[in-house]
Residue, then its C-alpha position, 0 to 999 in steps of 0.5 A: x866624286x869618282x874619278x870621271x866626275x872629278x876629271x869632267x868638273x875640273x875640265x870644265x872649270x879649266x875650259x873657262x875664260x880667266x875673267x870667268x874664273x876671277x868673277x867665280x872665285x870673287x862672287x863665291x867668297x862675297x856670297x859666303x860673306x852675304x849668307x852669313x847675316x842673310x837669314x837674320x836681316x829682317x829679324x835684326x830690323x824688327x829687333x831694332x824696333x821696326x814694325x811690319x809696316x815700317x819693315x815694308x816702308x824700309x824695303x820700299x825705299x830700297x825699291x824706289x832707289x833701285x828703280x831710279x838707278x837702274x837706267x843710269x847704272x845700265x848706261x854706265x856699265x855699257x859706257x865705263x866697262x864692267x870691272x870699274x862698276x863691279x868694284x863700285x858695287x862691292x865697295x858699296x857693299x862693304x859700306x852697308x855692312x858697316x852701317x848694319x854693324x853699328x846700327x842702334x835703331x832701324x832708321x839707321x838702316x835707311x841708308x844701308x838698304x838704299x845702298x844695298x840696292x845700288x850695290x846690287x846693280x853692280x854685283x850679281x847682275x854684272x857676274x851674270x853679264x860677264x858669264x854670258x859674255x865669256x861663254x858660248x851660247x851652246x854651253x851657256x846654261x851649263x856654265x851659269x849653272x856651274x857658276x851657281x854650284x861653286x858659289x853654293x859650295x862657297x856658301x854651304x857652311x855660312x848658315x850653320x856657322x852663323x847659327x853658332x855665332x848668333x847663339x854664342x853671342x846671345x841668340x836671336x837679337x841684336x847683339x847676337x846678329x850684330x857680329x855677322x856684319x863685321x865679319x861680313x865687312x872684313x871679308x868683302x874688303x878682301x874680295x875688293x882687293x882681289x878683284x882689283x888685282x885679278x880681274x880683266x875688263x870684259x870689254x877686251x872680249x867685245x872690242x868689235x864694231x858692234x860693241x864700239x857702236x854700243x853706249x860708249x859713244x852715244x848719249x844717255x837717251x839715244x843709247x836707250x833708243x839703240x837698245x830697242x831698235x831692231x829688237x823684238x819681244x822686249x815689251x813682253x820681257x819687261x812686263x815679265x820681269x816687272x811682274x817677277x819682281x812685284x810677286x817675289x817682293x810681297x813675301x820676301x820680307x816676312x818669310x824669316x819672321x814667319x819661320x821664326x815667330x810663327x813656326x818657332x824656328x831657332x838659329x840651327x833650323x834656319x841654318x839647316x834650311x839654307x844648308x840644305x838649299x845649298x846642297x840642292x843647288x850643288x847637286x842640281x845646278x849643272x844638270x839643269x844647266x845642261x838640260x836647258x842647253x839641250x831641250x831649251x831654257x823655257x822648257x827646263x824652267x817650266x818643268x822644275x819651277x812647280x817644285x817651288x810652289x810645293x815648297x811655298x805650300x809646305x812653308x805654310x802648312x808645316x806643323x813644326x820647325x823641323x818640317x821647315x828643312x825640306x823647304x830649303x831644298x824645294x825653295x819658296x816664292x820670295x825665298x831664294x835657295x834650292x829649287x828656287x835658285x836652280x830654276x832661275x838659271x834658265x830663266x836668267x840665261x833667257x833674259x840675257x840672250x834676248x839682246x846682243x852683248x853690246x846691249x846687255x848693260x842698258x837692257x838691265x838697266x831698262x828692265x830694272x826701272x820696274x823695280x818701282x813695282x816692288x814698292x806697292x808689293x812691299x806695302x801690300x805685304x806689310x798691310x796684310x801682315x799687319x792685318x793678320x793675313x800672314x798665309x795670304x802674304x805667302x800664297x799671293x806671290x804663287x797666284x801671281x806667278x801661276x796666273x800671269x807670269x807663267x802664261x806670258x813666259x809661254x808666249x815668248x820664244x825660247x833663246x836657244x839657238x837664237x842667242x846674239x853671242 
């Protein structure tokens, strides 16, 4: 990094709100811990005895729980503040690590999957809510991109470290994977302590008449009625998010199984795929964020998203495991990393900017109800996989996105210049 780039990078960090920096560090450390076993979670469930349909059912349980708790979660966020709910999410995530580490059967993972969905509602979306709430609209996508770049730096060594640990403890099997969860548990516990001691409540920034008229003084039902009052394009965005969750969920549980059992990937190939993905994020997140702040969130997304389609096709046709490594850079539908992550920044920035700051918790909660669509998606993927249609499982999300999600996204207006803070 030359002097100008270094100074620009340090200047960008110094200009950030303190809450932004604290969450940036906390989620960076959390992501490092989360990425240790990430490549192995579905393989671990199969090694504990789950069949493809049982694996789909396991993920479906998470989808049902996510849909059921989404609206209450959004209301609680607006009512009780971000810090408390963020800390609860991290604590639940630590419990998940403990359950996975001690599991002796795939059935033991059911409560862990349920808690994973609950904890997710209070971690990553709340981090984005803090970032959006403490940054200026004209540089918001750049700030969001910076956050992902920093997180990728944190996570860069995790995949190869995990590969070494798994290999040392016996390879891709239960005993080889299990130690990753205990390391994850210790790391998340330290993150919780850091958040409790250092994070200030986001409400301090939003202490305005508009915030006071939000969910904090309203009942549950009235709070959601207030969300819809006076807002446009929310129906289209609800459909968009539902379709997005449906499409990615079809293939998500099976990509690592495809890489290991069909393509012959070992722990080091899996580690290389993830490492290349993190490097791609480090290089491209901020430039894409700057592009989204200049030409629009929607244009930036539509320009770079097709690279993920190429990655999906490469995932299918790669003749040997080594040629899976470029998939890490391109990403694939159902596999986060690389261009998949980079393209997500303009999209999610638009999503948050559709409503004003005081409604964002409930907005997240409302759209999350449609996580219920992941249930038929998981089951469809499991049925097709067990029927021997593995390639269709990997390509179906691409067809759904190209023929339904993209046309709908083209219709909704960009939020650049229209953000309600």
